[in-house]
Every structure is written in C-alpha cells, then in structure tokens.
N, C-alpha and C positions, 0 to 999 in steps of 0.2 A: 743536457746533452741531446735530449729528444728533439728539440726544435732545430738542431743543426744536423740531424741525421740524414734528412732527405731534402732535396730541392723539389718544390712542386713541379709536376710535369708541364703544366701549361706555362708557368713562368719560365721554366728552362727553355721551352720551345720559343717563347718570345725573345729570349736572350739569343737563341740561335738566329732568329730572323734579324735581330740587331746586328749580328755578324755579317749577314748578307748586306745590310744597309751600310756597314763599314766599307764594304767593297765599292759601293756606289759613291762613297765619300772619298775614297783613297785616290789621291792625285797621281799615283803611279799607274793606276789602271787607265787604259785608253778611254777617251771621252765617250765614244758611242757605247763601249762595253759598260761604262758606268751607268748610262741610261738603261741598259738592259738589266743590270743588277737592280735598279729601281723597279723595273717591271717584275723581276723575280720576287722581290720583297713584297710587292703589292699582291701578286698572285698567291704567294704563300699565305698572306694574311687573309685573303678571301677564303681559302680552303680551311684555314684555322677556325674562322668563325662558323663556317658551314658544318664543321665536324666537332671540334673540341669545345668551342664556346657553347655550341648548341647542346652538347652532352652535359656540360656543367649546369646550363640553364634548366635542362630537364630534371636534374637532381634537385635543384633549388625549387622548382615549381611543384615537385612531388612532396615538398615539405621535409626533405631530408637534409641533414647537415653535410653529409658526404665526407667527413673528415678522414675516415679510415682509408678511402680510396683516393683522396686528394692530397695526401701527404701532410695531414694535420691542420688544414685550413678549411673553414666553412665555405660551402658553395657560394653563398650570398656575398661573403667577403671577397672571395676569389673573383667573382664577376666584376666587382668594383675595382679590384686591383688590375685586372686585365684591361678594363676600359681606360683607366688612368695611364697605364703603360702605353697603350695603343695611341691615345691622344698625343702623347709626347713623341712617339715614333713617327706619327703622321706629320707632326710639325717639323721634325728633323728632316723627314723625306722631302717636304716642300722646300725647305731651305737648300737642301742638296740639289734638287731639281733646278732651282733658280740659278745656283752657282754654275751648274753644268751648262745651262742654256747661255749664260753670259760668256763662258769660256768657248763655246762653239762658235760664237761670233768672231773670235780670233782666227777661226779657220773658214770664215766666209760662209757659215751656216747660220741661218736666222729662222727661229721659230716665231712666227708672228700670230697675232690675234686679229679679230675682225675689225678692230679700230686702227690697225697698222697697215691695212691693205693700201697699196699705191694705186693710182689711177690706171696704170698699165696692167694691173692684176685683176681689176674688177670684172672685165668681160670674161676672163678665164673662169673666175669663181662662179659667176652667174650661169655660164654655160655648163660648167661641171655640175652645178647643183641641179639644173633642169634636166640634164640628160642622165646623170648617174645617181644622184642622191634623192631627189624628190620622189621618183617612183618607188623607192624603198622605205619611205618614211611612214611610221605609224604615229598618228597625231590624235590625242584623246582630249576632248573638251569635257572638263569635269563637272561644271556647274549643275548640269541637269541630270547627273547620274547619282543614284542613291548612295553608291560607294565606288571607290576606285577599283577598276578591274585589277585582277591579280597581276602584280608587276613581276617580270621575270627576274629570277635569282641572278644577282650580280650584273644585270644589264644596267647601263647608264641611261638616265633620262634627263632631259632639260625640262625643268619646271618653269613654265612661262606664265607671267602675270600681265594681263592687259588691263589698263585703267581706261574705261570707255569714255568717250566724249559725252558731256552732259546734253540731255535734250532740253531745248529752251522752253520753259513753261509759258502758257498763255497768261497774259497780264490780267489781273483781277484786282481792282483798287480796293475791294472789300476784304482782301486776304493779306495777312502779313507774310511777306516773302521769306522763305527759309532756304538756306543752302541745301540742295538735295545731296544725298549721299551718292557718290559716284559708283557706278556699277563696276565690278571687277570680274574678269573672266580668268579662270585658271585652266591651264592646258599642260599636258605632258607630251613630250616628243621623245620617242625611243630612238637612241642613237643606233643606227643599223650596224649589226655585226658583220654583215655580208660585204661591207665596204672597208677598205683599208682606213685605219684611224688617222694615218699621217698622209696628207695630200701634198705631193711635191709639185710646187708651182714652177713655171718656166724660169730658167736661170736668167739673171740680169747682171750684166757687167761682171761675170765671173762669180757672182754670189748665188748661193742656193737658198731657196725659201721654202719653208714647210708651214702649213697651217693644219691644225687639228680639225678633224671632221666636225667636232662640236662647234668650233668657231666659224667654220664654213656655214654651218646651219644658222648660227647667230647672225652672220652677215646677210643671210637671205630671209630673215624673219618677216620682213615686209612683204616679200613675195608669197610666203606661206599664208599670211593672215590678211591678204589684201581685200578680203570681203568684209572685214570688220573696220568700224570707225573707232579708233582708240587715240587717246592723248599720249600715252606712253606704253612702252613694252619692255619687259626685262626677262632674262632667262638665266637660271642658275641650275647647276647640276645636282642631282640626287642619285643615290643608289641604295638598294635594299639587298641584304644577304639573308638567305633562308636556311633553315635546318635541312641538312642534306641526308639525314638518316632515311634509309629505304624501309618501307613498310611492306613486307612480302605477303602477298595474298595467300590465304590458306585453302583456296578453292582447288580441290583435287582434280577437277575436270580440266584445269588449265595446265599447259606445258610449263616447264620451268622458264623457258624463254619468254612466254607470254606473261608470266608473273613478274619477271624482272623488268620487262618492257613497260608493263603497266605501272610498276612502282617508280620507275624513272620518270614517267610522264607525270605521276602524282607529286614528284619532288617539287614541281613549280608551285604547289600549294602549301609547301612546308611553312611552319611558323617563322615569321621574321625574327632574326636574332641580332641584326646590326643595321642601323640606318645612318648613312653618311650623307652629309649635305655641305654645300658651299657655305662657308662661314659668313659670306657677305649677302646671303639671301635675306629678303625682307622678312621681318618678324611675322607679319600677317600671312605671308605665303607659307612660311614654315609651320605656323600654327594650323593653318587650313589643311595642309598635307598630312600632318601627324594625326590630327583628329579624324580625317577621312580614312587614313590607313590603319587606325587603331594602334599606333606606336605608343608604348608606355615606358615607364621607368625601368622595367625589368629587361628592356632591350638595351643593347649598347648603342648609344647615340653619339656619333663622332662628328664634330665640326671639322670639315676638311677644306681643301683648297678649291680652286676654280675647276679643276679636272679630277674626275674619278676614273676607276678602271685603268690605273697606271700600269696594270699588268701588260697593256698593249705595248709598252715601251720595250718589252722583250723582243718585239718585231720591228724596232725602229730601223728605218732603211739605212743601208750602208753608205749610200750616196757616192760610191766610188772612192771613199776616203780610207784606203787601207791603213794609213798611218794612225787612224783613230780606232783601229780594231786590234784585237790580239793577233800576234804573228801566227800565220797558219802553218801548221806542221803536218807533214804527210804521215799517215798511219803506217807503221812499220810491219814487215813480215815477221813471222815466227821462225827463228833459225831452225832449219832441218825439216820444216813442214812446208811443202811447195804447193802453192795454189794451182799451178798449171798441171800438176800430176794428181794421181789418186790419193786423197787424204786417208782413205781406209788402209792403203798399203803402208803409209807412214805410221798411222796410229796403231796398227797391228804390232809394230816393233817396240814402241814405247809411248808413254804418256806425253802430252804436250799441254802447255798452259798458255791461254790467250789473256792478255791484260789490255783491255780496251780502255780508252781510245788510243793508247800509246801504240798498240798493235791493231791491225785491221779486223773489223767485225766480219769481213768477207769470208773468213774461214767458217763461221757458223752457217752462213748462207750456202757456201760451197758444199759443206758436209751434207746438208739436206738436199741440195740439187743432185749431188752424186748419188745419194740414196734413192732419189726419185727415178734416176735413169738406170742404175745398176741392175742388170737382169738377175743377179744373185740375191738381191735384197728381197726379203719376204714381208717383213713388218716394220712399221715405224710407230713409235709411241712417243708423245711429247706433251708437256704441260705448257699452257699459254696463260700469261697473266695480263700483259699489256703488249699490244702489237702497234707497229707504225701505221699511219694512215694508209700508206701504200706499202703493203707488206710483201717482201719477197719470201718471207718465211711461209706465209699462208699460201702463196702461189706455188711454192715448191711442194707443199703437202698435197695440194689439189693435183698437181702434176703427177705425184707419186700414185695417187688413186687411179688416175687415167692410165697409168702404166701397170695396173694390176696389183699394186702393193696393198696390203691391209694397213690402213692408217687409223690410229686411235689418238684423238686429241682430247685431253682434259683441259677445258677452257673455263676460266673463272669469270662468270658473268657479273660478279659483284665487285670487280676491281674498281674501286671508287673513282668516279668521274670518267672512267673509260667504258662504262657499261654499254653505251650506245654503239661504240666502235666494235666492241667484242660481240655484241648481239648481231651486228651486221655481218661480221666475219663468220660467226657460228652458223647463221642461216645460209651463207654462201657455201661453206664447207659441207654442211649437211646436204644441201642440194646436189653437191658433186659426189657424194658417197662416202665422205669421211665419217667414221664412227665418233660421235661426240659423247663425252662424259661431263656432266655438270656438277662435279664436286661431290662433297660428302655432307650430309645433313649436319648443320651446326658448325661446320668448319669451312674456312676459306682455304683454297689450295694456292699457296704462295711459292712453293718450291719451283725451281727452274731446271728442268732436266729433259733428256731425250735418250731413248734406247732404240737401236736398230738391230734387227736380226738378219743375218746374211748367211746363206748356205755355202759352206766351204767343205769340200771333200766329204759330202754326204752328211755333214753335221751343221747345226746352227751355231754361228759365232756371233757374239754381241759386240757392238760398237756403240759409243754414246758420249754424251757430254753432260756435265753438271755445272751450273752457273750461279753466281751471286746476284745476277741481274736479269732483266727482261730480254727476250729475243726481239729486239726492237732496233731497226736500222737507224732511226732518228736519234734516240736517246744514247745509243752506243757511241755517238760522236762527242757527247758531253758528259756522260756518266762513266766514272771509272769502275770497272768490274772485272772479275776473274771468270774464266770458263776453262774447266778441265776436260780435255778430250782424252778418252781412254778406251782400251779394249780389255781392261782388267775383268776377268770373268766373275770374281767374287763381288766386286763393287757393282757391276751391272746386273748381276743376279739379284742383288738387294734393291737396286732401282726398279727392277721388274716387279718385285714384291710390293713396292709402293703403288704401282699401277694396278696390281691385283686388289689392293686395299680400296682404290677408287671404285671398283666394281662390286666388291664384297666387303662392305663396311664393317660387318660384325667380326671379320677375321683379322686379327692383329698379329702380324708376323714378328718374329724376333730378328734382330740385326746384330751382326758381329762387327761390322765396319762403319756403317752409316749411323748418324744420330738423327732420328726421324721424329718430328713433332706430329701430333701432340703427345705421343706415348713415351718417347725416350730422350728427347733433347734435354729437358730439364734435369732428369736424373743422371744422364750421361755427363753433362757439364758439371753438375755438383760433384760427381765422382772424380772428375779430372781436377777440379779445384781442391778437393779433399786430398788427393795424392800430393799436390804441391804443399799443402799444409803439413802432411805427414813428413815429407822430405825436409821441410824447414825445421820441424821439431827434432828430426834425426840429425840435424847439422849438415844436411846436404844442400847443394844449390837449389833454389826454388824460385820460379818466376812465372808470371802470367802476362801475356801481351794480347790485348784485344783491340781489333779495329772494327768499329760498329757505326751504324747510323744513329742508333738510340740505345740508351741504357735506362730503363725505368722500372723494371721488375724488382719490387722490394725484397723478396726472399733471396734473389740472386745478388742484389746489392749487399744484403746482410752477410752472405757467404763470402763475398769479396772483402768485406770489413773483417770477417773472422780470419781470412787468409792474411790480410795486412797485419793484424794483431799477432799472428804466428810468425811473422818475419818474412812472408813471401813478398818479393818485389813485384809490383804490379804497374804496368804501363798501359794506359788507355788512350786510343785515338778515336774520338767520338765526334762525328760531324754535327749532330743535332742535339736531341734531348739527352741530358745527363742529370739524373736525379741523385746520383752519388756525389757526396761532398769529399773531395780528396784533401789530403794534407792536414787532417785534424788529429792532433795529438791524442793518443789513446783510442782512436777509432780508425783512422785511415792514413796514418803518417807514412806508410810505405806505398801509398798509391799516388801516382802522378797521372794527370789527364790533360790532354790538349785537344783542340778542335782546329781543323784546317778547312778554310773556305777560300776558294781560288777559282781559277778559270773553269776547271772541271768540277762536277759535283761528285764528292767522294762517296762511293756507294758500296764497295765490297765489304763483306763481313768475314773477318779472319780471327781464328782462335789459335794461339801459340802457347803451349805449355812446356816448361823447361824439361820436365821428366828426367831430372838428374843427368843432364848432359846429352840425352837422346830425344830431342824435341818432338812433340806431337803437334802436327799442324793440320788445321781444318779450314776449308772455305765453306761458307754457309749462305743460305738465303734468309737466315733468321737473325733478327736483332734480339737483344736481351730485354724484350718487352713481354708482358703477360700474354698478349694476343699471339705473338710468335711462338711462345713456348707451349701454350695450352689450347689455343683456339684456331690454329692454322696447321696445315700440312706443310712442313718445312724439311729440308734436307741439309745436314752438315756432313761434308764429305772429307775423309782423311786424305792427305797428300802423302803418298808413299815414295814416289821417285825422289831420290836424294837431291838431285839437281833442282827440281821444282820446289822442294822444301827450302833449299838455300835461297832460291829466287824470291820466294814470298817473305822469308825472314830478312833478306837484303832490302826488299821494298819497304818493310815495316821500319827498318832502321833509318832509311833515307827519309821517310815521312816523320819519324820521331825527331830527327835532327833539324827539321824545318825551323828557321828563325826569321822567316819573312811573312808567311801567311798563317803561322800557328798562333792560336790564342790559348792561354793557360786557364784551365778551370781552377778556381781558387775560392776559399771560404770568404775572403774579404774583398775580392776584386771581380768585376764582371767584364769579360771580353778584353782583358789586357793582353796585348801582344807579348809573345815571348821575348825576353831581352836578347838583343842581337850581340852575342859573344862570338868572336872569331869570324871566319868567312861566312858570307851570306849564303844560305841554302834555302832555295825555294823548291820544295820537294817535287812539285809537278814538273818543273823544268828538269830537275835532277833525274827523275824517273825516266823521262824521255831519253835523256843522254845515256842512262844505264842501258836501255834497250838498243840504242844506237851503237853503243860499244859492243854489245853482244853480236851484232851483225858484222861489225868490222873485224872482230876477233874470231 
C-alpha cells in the first residue's frame, strides 16, 4: 500500500504541465491559442527547472536520498525520471508545433525560416537586421577565452561554428605534405530579449509571413561575420537554465531591499540545472560547449528542436485573425454594486463577491481610488505579492498618500521571478511616503487583503477586501479568483490583527473567524475535517469539497484519507499538483478528484465543509502545501452571507460537472478526460453564463 499512498510532487507537476500540452494539442482550441498554450507549457517548464529540479539536485548533491520529503523516491532516481519525462514531452511539443504551423497555412499564415525567404523579402530582412537587430546583438567569440562568460538564465543563444579556409602552405619538395587540420571558430550570439521574437513581414497576395528572430539572424550571418574567411558556417540554438534559489545576504548594514536586489543579481551565477540544445547540432560543437561550460551528467541534458524559449509563443501576434482566437467576452458587473457610485456605501449594507475574470477587476481598483480620494478615509493597509507592470493599484496608493492618508503596504520582495518589479514599486512607493513593511523573518507573506479605516459619525469604521489572488490588472483577465468586499467589523478586526503581526512578529493573536497561517490554518482545517469524520461516524451527512491549485502536504493528505475511510464524501478540484491518490479501495475510495485546464487559469482556493446541512465555506490564499500551511502568512476567510455561500457552492457544482475540460485523477490513468455523459458542460463557459443570468434576473 505504501508505494501507492502518494504521488511524487515533481512527477505530479509534470503531469499538470502535460495537461497544458493537451490544450496545445486539442483541435477544438483556436490555432493561435494553441500556440500560446505551447508557450505556457515551455514557460512552466523553465520555472520548474529553476526551482523544483534545482531543489532535488541540491538534495542529491548533498549526498542525501531525500526519500522522506520526495514521496518515497530517491533524489538521484527522481532526477533521471524527470529528465526522461521531459525529453518525451519536448518531443511531443515539437510534433504539436509542426502540426499547428501546417494548419496555420490553411489560414494564409506562414512561419518561414531563413532558407524559405523569397527574393522580395530579402531587402526587408536585411534592412530590419541592420536597423533594429544588429545594434542589439551580443556576439562572443569563444576560442581565445579561457572559459565561457556566464550565460544568462533561460536566454537563448545561437551556437555558431565557422570552419575557416585553409591557408595554402609554401611548397617544399623535401617535406611530405600532410592535410592540415582546419581551424574552427566557435561563437555565441545572444538572441536579444528587447526585440519581438516574431517578425511580421510585409503581406504578399493576402498571405501573412512571420520569421522568428533566430532565423532572421541566421539569414544575416554573412553580414555579422564578413571580416572572417570561412568555408562553412552553421548555427544551432542552445539554452541553459540555472538554479533560481535566492541566497539572502546576512550583512546587517544593508537594507532588505539591497539584500534582495543583490541576491536577484547573483541569480545569474546560479548553478546550471538544465542544458537544452538543438538535436541537429554538430557533435564537435556540442562537445566543445559542454566542456567549456562544465556541463556534466548531474545536469538535465535535453536534446530539443531548432527553437528554444518557446515560452515566447505566449505572445504570438494575433495578426487580426479573430477566428483563430478565443471569443472575447466582456467582464460583467457585480449585481447591486455600481462602479459609478460609492462602493463604500454599497459595501456598508452587505458583502459582495467578485469572481474575476467573469466579473470585472475594476471594482478592486475603484475601491482603492475611492479610498484615496475620500476625505473621511484615514488609513489604508494592503498586502502586495505580485503587481502588474503598469499598476493602477500602486498609483492609487501613492495618490492616497498625496491626499494625506496613512498608507501601509506589506510588499513581498521575494515573490519568485517578480522580485525586480516589486523592488521597483517598493522604492517608488517609499519615495512617495508610503510606509513599507518587508514581511516576517522566515515567512513569505502570501495573503491578499486590504483594510481601510474611515471616520463615520466620530468613529472609525472599517471596509476591506480579502482575495484568493493577486491585485494585478493583467493576470485578473486570465486567472479566476474570488475577492470578498466586506465591512464586517469582526472579520476586518482580525485582518487588522494580521497587519499588527507584520510589525510585531513575536505577538501572535487569536482569531475567531479567520484561519491564519502559519499558526492556525493547519489546525483549523484539521479540526474542520475531523468534524466531518465525527458526523460520518454518527450517521450524519458528511462531505468535503476543496478547490485548490495544489495538494501536496502529506499530513493533510493522510487526514483526508482518514476522512474517506470514515465515509466522508470528498470532491477535489485541483488544477496542478495532486499528491493524493483517489479511488484506492481501503484508502481513498470515497475521494474523487478532477483537474480543469482551459482558457482561464483556475486559481481560487475554496474549502466547503458539509457541517451536517449547514455548510461552512471559506475562500483562501493558501493551497494545501507545507509552505502555505507552515511557512507563509496566509488568510482563509469564512463566507457568512447566505447568498454568497450559495454562489460559491453553485460555482463548485458547475465546475464539478465539467465534462469537456475536466481530467480525472486516477491510480491507473494519467490525464484521462472525464467521460462525456449527457449534455456537454464546459465549466468556464457555464460560469460566465451563470453570472450573465444573475444580471438579467
């Protein structure tokens, strides 16, 4: 039984990314969207190697087996298994890409390479190269360097080999002529990130042509290397992925911003963990590069296709082809909460729930803009994890300071891969007078909340919101998330206690309503699960419904197994990692689990406990992962309004009935689609219609 009890976290994550790849392969998905799913797949894989593969590699290099934390598999064996799976996934993704490109031609879209350029396109490509690309190129001749300069993490490089022309030796009748070994020069060209990867050429006869920047550079190799006399020249792409772990400086004289900034800069020197190369590269070139870079067998060495950094396909141009894109649906208003009037006056009367992107994120921005302008608002406190590149949230907070409000921002500088953006915003807000808090030692602050104090009739009244996702205008269009707007004094009093904890870390408050990590979320959830176990044993109805991004905490999984064995009916909707094995007799036979991957990224965390017919419903920033339960500050908030509870439970049921985009977690099948019984239900379409009906009715 032990070997079936858990699925390894890394393997489960790779299975999730395979579901993303399924969307790229799905012929019912619009063609350009399929390309973008390929980009998401590639971007996911990059982050996986920077973080998760790097972690397992560190365990292996430390001489530890790591079986206890890796679900019963040795670190060395897991590294081999990951590489094997990724090689197959990469091969599948290349096949899918070729199929999509062929199908695009049926719509007069042609992605060409440097050998397919027509005479009429040559002048455009040469001029574009000289005016746009050439000034941005970094070209490194390797032969005379003792070692390769540190290559940028996840940047793509063209590895160029020039076979030089032979110098004609002077004739000497006394010497036996030998064929000289031809000199080879090796060069790396960094593909500029500052230039769009996809270069749209002038349209010809109603046909649209695109060339990748890589091939445009290949087309101009002769221009780049015209000072060399060579017989032949070849160029193949390589990419290196580095360990992304931050090493925080312990120097007490440095500010926290300085430490994080320095650590992010040092990330470029992280140990390599993956080396991807064009499988058609010459063996001598590959051998030269690997020796020069010190790549060894402990790294994941992946033979790939002609192009790397396929994450760029996330930004593949639309080309005016609306028929090849998802249908655009306008984000809906929240019934009863009017953007054109005061949100505070509406929220003072009742709670409201925003479900983005079905409903517009503009409510969150409007809430903060209103707080910034309202003369009665005294203070604003907010947590920030990831902001948009151009953030109306940040500008509203700065606006509030200029209007004399006391603004406190807890900003998480260690939000992985968003550190630079957060540092930039932190410095900007600090300069404008915003009070910044940089978290709690040893903990990341991952909760998403805001509380505003407003003077009304001589007293301070609190308004606020608690969310499952980031306050980010860009991601709110593609991530599904809940945000509760409330003026409930008990809830917001406890939110305020969380902000007190940020400033006085040794003081741990008690909470009657919120479940707050790292102190109470685990114990609170275990208590709620135990109540369902007790109900089941007493012959009462007992159920647990969880919607999560990830489920990987073994003690929490064990508790769910215990609940299943007691007869509790458990339904899980988990987008990503699921280390629990459902449907195993004697272990988890009362647990069903599905994953939905579709147009939007399923992001909300929801906990629903049957509670003998009086359901307890929570929205949360926390997944059931050890880091969320024990190593982060998270908030799970109860939903008390009966109408909002019903709304969340309705949403769960709609998602649970999905038979188009739902995959079933199973002990014996991986990523099998749920059998289509009855009418087709695509939950993301059905949820939009659900909110549309609310407006009409």
